[in-house]
C-alpha positions as CSV (number, residue, x, y, z in Angstrom):
1,M,4.5,25.6,-2.6
2,E,5.0,24.9,1.1
3,G,1.7,23.0,1.2
4,E,2.8,20.9,-1.8
5,L,6.0,20.0,0.0
6,V,4.2,18.9,3.1
7,T,1.7,16.9,1.1
8,K,4.5,15.2,-0.9
9,T,6.3,14.4,2.3
10,F,3.2,12.7,3.7
11,H,2.7,10.9,0.4
12,Y,6.3,9.5,0.5
13,L,6.0,8.6,4.2
14,G,2.8,6.7,3.4
15,F,4.6,4.7,0.7
16,L,7.5,4.0,3.1
17,G,5.0,2.8,5.7
18,C,3.2,0.6,3.3
19,L,6.5,-0.8,1.9
20,F,7.9,-1.5,5.3
21,A,4.7,-3.2,6.7
22,S,4.2,-5.2,3.5
23,F,7.8,-6.4,3.4
24,L,7.6,-7.5,7.1
25,K,4.2,-9.1,6.6
26,N,5.5,-11.1,3.7
27,N,8.5,-12.1,5.7
28,Q,6.4,-13.4,8.6
29,L,4.1,-15.3,6.2
30,R,7.1,-17.5,5.3
31,S,6.5,-19.3,8.6
32,T,4.3,-22.4,8.7
33,V,2.6,-21.3,11.9
34,I,2.3,-17.8,13.3
35,E,1.2,-17.3,16.9
36,G,1.9,-15.4,20.1
37,A,4.0,-12.3,19.7
38,A,4.6,-12.9,16.0
39,L,0.8,-12.9,15.4
40,T,0.5,-9.7,17.5
41,R,3.2,-8.2,15.3
42,L,1.4,-9.3,12.1
43,L,-1.8,-7.6,13.3
44,A,0.1,-4.4,14.1
45,L,1.8,-4.4,10.7
46,D,-1.6,-5.0,9.1
47,R,-2.9,-1.9,10.9
48,M,0.2,0.1,9.9
49,S,-0.3,-0.8,6.2
50,G,-3.9,0.2,6.4
51,A,-3.1,3.6,8.0
52,S,-0.3,4.2,5.5
53,A,-2.6,3.4,2.6
54,L,-5.1,5.9,3.8
55,V,-2.3,8.5,4.0
56,I,-1.3,7.7,0.4
57,L,-4.9,8.0,-0.7
58,I,-5.6,11.3,1.0
59,S,-2.3,12.9,0.1
60,G,-2.5,11.6,-3.5
61,L,-6.0,13.2,-3.9
62,I,-4.7,16.5,-2.5
63,L,-1.7,16.4,-4.9
64,T,-3.9,15.5,-7.9
65,L,-6.7,18.0,-7.2
66,W,-5.0,21.0,-5.7
67,A,-1.3,20.9,-4.7
68,A,0.8,19.8,-7.6
69,K,0.4,20.1,-11.4
70,P,-2.9,21.1,-12.9
71,T,-5.4,18.2,-12.5
72,E,-5.8,17.9,-16.3
73,V,-2.1,16.9,-16.5
74,Y,-2.7,13.9,-14.4
75,I,-6.1,12.7,-15.6
76,S,-5.1,12.9,-19.2
77,D,-2.0,10.7,-18.6
78,P,-2.7,6.9,-19.1
79,S,0.2,6.1,-16.7
80,Y,-1.6,7.9,-13.9
81,W,-4.7,5.7,-14.4
82,I,-2.5,2.6,-14.5
83,K,-1.0,3.7,-11.1
84,V,-4.5,4.3,-9.7
85,G,-5.8,1.0,-10.9
86,L,-2.9,-0.9,-9.5
87,Y,-3.2,0.9,-6.2
88,T,-6.9,0.0,-6.1
89,A,-6.1,-3.7,-6.9
90,A,-3.4,-3.8,-4.2
91,S,-5.8,-2.2,-1.7
92,L,-8.4,-4.8,-2.5
93,A,-5.8,-7.6,-2.0
94,V,-5.0,-6.2,1.5
95,V,-8.8,-5.8,2.3
96,L,-9.3,-9.5,1.3
97,S,-6.5,-10.6,3.7
98,K,-7.9,-8.7,6.7
99,P,-10.6,-11.2,7.7
100,I,-8.0,-14.0,7.6
101,I,-5.7,-12.1,9.9
102,R,-8.5,-11.0,12.2
103,N,-9.9,-14.5,12.5
104,A,-6.4,-15.8,13.2
105,A,-5.9,-13.2,15.9
106,K,-9.1,-14.4,17.6
107,A,-8.0,-18.0,17.3
108,G,-4.5,-17.1,18.5
109,R,-2.9,-18.9,15.5
110,L,-2.4,-18.5,11.8
111,E,-1.3,-21.2,9.4
112,P,-0.7,-19.1,6.3
113,K,-2.3,-20.6,3.2
114,P,-1.0,-19.9,-0.3
115,S,-4.0,-17.6,-0.9
116,I,-2.9,-15.0,1.8
117,R,0.7,-15.3,0.8
118,L,-0.3,-14.6,-2.8
119,L,-2.5,-11.6,-1.9
120,L,0.2,-10.0,0.3
121,F,3.0,-10.7,-2.2
122,F,0.9,-9.0,-4.9
123,D,0.5,-6.1,-2.5
124,L,4.3,-5.8,-2.0
125,I,5.0,-5.9,-5.8
126,S,2.2,-3.5,-6.4
127,I,3.5,-0.9,-3.9
128,L,6.9,-1.0,-5.6
129,T,5.3,-0.7,-9.0
130,V,3.0,2.1,-8.0
131,A,5.9,4.0,-6.5
132,A,7.9,3.6,-9.7
133,I,5.0,4.7,-11.9
134,G,4.4,7.6,-9.6
135,R,7.9,8.9,-10.0
136,L,7.5,8.7,-13.8
137,V,4.1,10.5,-13.7
138,A,5.6,13.2,-11.6
139,H,8.3,13.8,-14.2
140,G,6.2,13.2,-17.3
141,S,4.2,10.4,-18.8
142,I,5.6,7.0,-19.6
143,F,3.5,7.0,-22.7
């Protein structure tokens, strides 16, 4: 029971980290040009969202396989798989944005194109949706 509480705490902190970083990244991308300290902040937020996503993945696997309800409860629930699919799609969106941000950091300047704005907005909406579905899965299926 204590291990489950610790794991859930890390899971929630991971979501908070992702949500915080994603919100701030989306806010920064509203600028027409990002450079200097703002670009450094964007790079740090990108790293923070990546680390937070890793915490979510590891703690989520621990909860699914060992710490929370029996594994069968989760894997037989369609809402669990929707949540996993959406998490995977959001992670892919972030991974696709990483080369753009890294190249901008090397160049010292980012002029956000609609593609990166769309990718990271999808990430933000997905984090909120995954969190909502996760709460529903934890308390019973939405189906």
